[in-house]
ChimeraX commands (.cxc) that place a marker at each C-alpha (Angstrom):
marker #1 position -56.41,-80.55,-5.80 radius 0.5
marker #1 position -57.46,-83.78,-6.90 radius 0.5
marker #1 position -59.24,-84.44,-10.54 radius 0.5
marker #1 position -62.22,-85.67,-10.89 radius 0.5
marker #1 position -60.13,-89.21,-11.19 radius 0.5
marker #1 position -58.56,-89.32,-8.43 radius 0.5
marker #1 position -61.55,-89.59,-7.11 radius 0.5
marker #1 position -63.12,-92.55,-8.43 radius 0.5
marker #1 position -59.63,-93.43,-7.50 radius 0.5
marker #1 position -60.08,-93.58,-3.75 radius 0.5
marker #1 position -57.66,-91.71,-0.74 radius 0.5
marker #1 position -54.77,-90.60,-2.11 radius 0.5
marker #1 position -51.68,-92.39,-0.61 radius 0.5
marker #1 position -50.70,-90.88,1.91 radius 0.5
marker #1 position -54.07,-89.40,3.48 radius 0.5
marker #1 position -55.43,-89.50,7.04 radius 0.5
marker #1 position -58.07,-92.06,6.66 radius 0.5
marker #1 position -59.66,-89.72,9.07 radius 0.5
marker #1 position -59.88,-87.15,5.94 radius 0.5
marker #1 position -60.75,-90.08,3.79 radius 0.5
marker #1 position -63.91,-91.45,6.34 radius 0.5
marker #1 position -65.00,-87.42,7.02 radius 0.5
marker #1 position -64.72,-86.50,3.31 radius 0.5
marker #1 position -66.17,-89.94,1.74 radius 0.5
marker #1 position -69.13,-89.61,4.55 radius 0.5
marker #1 position -70.05,-86.31,2.89 radius 0.5
marker #1 position -69.56,-87.51,-0.98 radius 0.5
marker #1 position -72.23,-89.42,1.01 radius 0.5
marker #1 position -74.76,-86.99,1.96 radius 0.5
marker #1 position -73.61,-83.82,-0.60 radius 0.5
marker #1 position -75.55,-87.17,-2.67 radius 0.5
marker #1 position -78.38,-87.73,-0.82 radius 0.5
marker #1 position -79.69,-84.35,-0.40 radius 0.5
marker #1 position -78.80,-84.31,-3.62 radius 0.5
marker #1 position -81.78,-86.75,-4.39 radius 0.5
marker #1 position -83.94,-85.66,-1.91 radius 0.5
marker #1 position -87.14,-84.38,-3.28 radius 0.5
marker #1 position -88.16,-82.61,-1.01 radius 0.5
marker #1 position -87.57,-78.21,-0.38 radius 0.5
marker #1 position -86.97,-76.88,2.78 radius 0.5
marker #1 position -86.19,-73.90,4.28 radius 0.5
marker #1 position -82.43,-73.84,5.34 radius 0.5
marker #1 position -81.07,-77.03,2.07 radius 0.5
marker #1 position -78.91,-74.34,0.62 radius 0.5
marker #1 position -77.80,-73.59,4.31 radius 0.5
marker #1 position -76.78,-77.26,4.49 radius 0.5
marker #1 position -75.32,-77.30,1.13 radius 0.5
marker #1 position -73.13,-74.39,1.55 radius 0.5
marker #1 position -71.84,-76.68,4.86 radius 0.5
marker #1 position -71.40,-79.22,3.16 radius 0.5
marker #1 position -69.40,-77.90,0.67 radius 0.5
marker #1 position -66.96,-75.89,2.78 radius 0.5
marker #1 position -67.20,-79.13,4.75 radius 0.5
marker #1 position -65.14,-81.21,2.38 radius 0.5
marker #1 position -63.52,-78.55,1.64 radius 0.5
marker #1 position -61.83,-78.80,4.71 radius 0.5
marker #1 position -61.56,-81.86,4.96 radius 0.5
marker #1 position -58.95,-82.02,1.50 radius 0.5
marker #1 position -56.85,-79.19,3.03 radius 0.5
marker #1 position -56.02,-82.60,4.54 radius 0.5
marker #1 position -55.65,-80.94,8.93 radius 0.5
marker #1 position -59.08,-79.79,9.62 radius 0.5
marker #1 position -59.87,-77.79,12.93 radius 0.5
marker #1 position -61.49,-79.64,14.61 radius 0.5
marker #1 position -63.53,-76.33,16.26 radius 0.5
marker #1 position -64.38,-75.05,13.02 radius 0.5
marker #1 position -65.13,-79.01,11.84 radius 0.5
marker #1 position -68.19,-79.22,14.77 radius 0.5
marker #1 position -69.48,-75.74,13.69 radius 0.5
marker #1 position -69.92,-77.19,10.59 radius 0.5
marker #1 position -71.51,-80.40,11.89 radius 0.5
marker #1 position -73.86,-77.79,13.52 radius 0.5
marker #1 position -75.03,-76.06,11.01 radius 0.5
marker #1 position -75.73,-78.78,9.24 radius 0.5
marker #1 position -77.64,-81.20,11.92 radius 0.5
marker #1 position -79.23,-77.82,12.32 radius 0.5
marker #1 position -80.21,-77.02,8.52 radius 0.5
marker #1 position -81.08,-81.45,8.06 radius 0.5
marker #1 position -82.16,-82.35,11.38 radius 0.5
marker #1 position -85.53,-82.48,11.14 radius 0.5
marker #1 position -85.48,-84.63,7.23 radius 0.5
marker #1 position -85.62,-88.11,8.81 radius 0.5
marker #1 position -84.27,-89.57,5.69 radius 0.5
marker #1 position -80.88,-87.44,5.69 radius 0.5
marker #1 position -80.52,-88.72,9.28 radius 0.5
marker #1 position -78.51,-92.09,8.57 radius 0.5
marker #1 position -76.34,-89.48,6.25 radius 0.5
marker #1 position -75.91,-87.28,9.60 radius 0.5
marker #1 position -75.06,-89.49,11.13 radius 0.5
marker #1 position -71.47,-90.72,9.31 radius 0.5
marker #1 position -71.09,-87.55,9.04 radius 0.5
marker #1 position -70.86,-86.81,13.32 radius 0.5
marker #1 position -69.21,-90.38,13.28 radius 0.5
marker #1 position -66.31,-89.55,11.38 radius 0.5
marker #1 position -65.95,-85.32,12.57 radius 0.5
marker #1 position -65.79,-87.82,16.30 radius 0.5
marker #1 position -62.68,-89.16,14.24 radius 0.5
marker #1 position -60.87,-86.19,14.74 radius 0.5
marker #1 position -60.93,-86.29,19.01 radius 0.5
marker #1 position -64.16,-87.45,19.54 radius 0.5
marker #1 position -67.70,-86.46,21.05 radius 0.5
marker #1 position -67.29,-82.67,23.04 radius 0.5
marker #1 position -68.45,-84.02,27.01 radius 0.5
marker #1 position -69.33,-82.25,30.03 radius 0.5
marker #1 position -70.37,-79.44,28.43 radius 0.5
marker #1 position -74.12,-78.06,27.60 radius 0.5
marker link #1:1,2 radius 0.2
marker link #1:2,3 radius 0.2
marker link #1:3,4 radius 0.2
marker link #1:4,5 radius 0.2
marker link #1:5,6 radius 0.2
marker link #1:6,7 radius 0.2
marker link #1:7,8 radius 0.2
marker link #1:8,9 radius 0.2
marker link #1:9,10 radius 0.2
marker link #1:10,11 radius 0.2
marker link #1:11,12 radius 0.2
marker link #1:12,13 radius 0.2
marker link #1:13,14 radius 0.2
marker link #1:14,15 radius 0.2
marker link #1:15,16 radius 0.2
marker link #1:16,17 radius 0.2
marker link #1:17,18 radius 0.2
marker link #1:18,19 radius 0.2
marker link #1:19,20 radius 0.2
marker link #1:20,21 radius 0.2
marker link #1:21,22 radius 0.2
marker link #1:22,23 radius 0.2
marker link #1:23,24 radius 0.2
marker link #1:24,25 radius 0.2
marker link #1:25,26 radius 0.2
marker link #1:26,27 radius 0.2
marker link #1:27,28 radius 0.2
marker link #1:28,29 radius 0.2
marker link #1:29,30 radius 0.2
marker link #1:30,31 radius 0.2
marker link #1:31,32 radius 0.2
marker link #1:32,33 radius 0.2
marker link #1:33,34 radius 0.2
marker link #1:34,35 radius 0.2
marker link #1:35,36 radius 0.2
marker link #1:36,37 radius 0.2
marker link #1:37,38 radius 0.2
marker link #1:38,39 radius 0.2
marker link #1:39,40 radius 0.2
marker link #1:40,41 radius 0.2
marker link #1:41,42 radius 0.2
marker link #1:42,43 radius 0.2
marker link #1:43,44 radius 0.2
marker link #1:44,45 radius 0.2
marker link #1:45,46 radius 0.2
marker link #1:46,47 radius 0.2
marker link #1:47,48 radius 0.2
marker link #1:48,49 radius 0.2
marker link #1:49,50 radius 0.2
marker link #1:50,51 radius 0.2
marker link #1:51,52 radius 0.2
marker link #1:52,53 radius 0.2
marker link #1:53,54 radius 0.2
marker link #1:54,55 radius 0.2
marker link #1:55,56 radius 0.2
marker link #1:56,57 radius 0.2
marker link #1:57,58 radius 0.2
marker link #1:58,59 radius 0.2
marker link #1:59,60 radius 0.2
marker link #1:60,61 radius 0.2
marker link #1:61,62 radius 0.2
marker link #1:62,63 radius 0.2
marker link #1:63,64 radius 0.2
marker link #1:64,65 radius 0.2
marker link #1:65,66 radius 0.2
marker link #1:66,67 radius 0.2
marker link #1:67,68 radius 0.2
marker link #1:68,69 radius 0.2
marker link #1:69,70 radius 0.2
marker link #1:70,71 radius 0.2
marker link #1:71,72 radius 0.2
marker link #1:72,73 radius 0.2
marker link #1:73,74 radius 0.2
marker link #1:74,75 radius 0.2
marker link #1:75,76 radius 0.2
marker link #1:76,77 radius 0.2
marker link #1:77,78 radius 0.2
marker link #1:78,79 radius 0.2
marker link #1:79,80 radius 0.2
marker link #1:80,81 radius 0.2
marker link #1:81,82 radius 0.2
marker link #1:82,83 radius 0.2
marker link #1:83,84 radius 0.2
marker link #1:84,85 radius 0.2
marker link #1:85,86 radius 0.2
marker link #1:86,87 radius 0.2
marker link #1:87,88 radius 0.2
marker link #1:88,89 radius 0.2
marker link #1:89,90 radius 0.2
marker link #1:90,91 radius 0.2
marker link #1:91,92 radius 0.2
marker link #1:92,93 radius 0.2
marker link #1:93,94 radius 0.2
marker link #1:94,95 radius 0.2
marker link #1:95,96 radius 0.2
marker link #1:96,97 radius 0.2
marker link #1:97,98 radius 0.2
marker link #1:98,99 radius 0.2
marker link #1:99,100 radius 0.2
marker link #1:100,101 radius 0.2
marker link #1:101,102 radius 0.2
marker link #1:102,103 radius 0.2
marker link #1:103,104 radius 0.2
marker link #1:104,105 radius 0.2
marker link #1:105,106 radius 0.2
view
């Protein structure tokens, strides 16, 4: 596990750059969510799932289906909060680095 000091210094040497980007995007969205003054019904779901997504990324080799499930839950929880949409888009782009968007389903 990385210490607070390691987090301030940047990515772990040898860490997959996709993991680094995902962890950074998740961290930024977590901070934006924490600073958001409004309450909404699914806030706790978003907070819990962002924490889970960070833990998955910290493992170093996240499973793509689990990443996508987390992204879907986060989007469902905060998707209607326009102030958080840029951060959500960053997380989505970071998840897409692991295999691109799923196409042709639906």
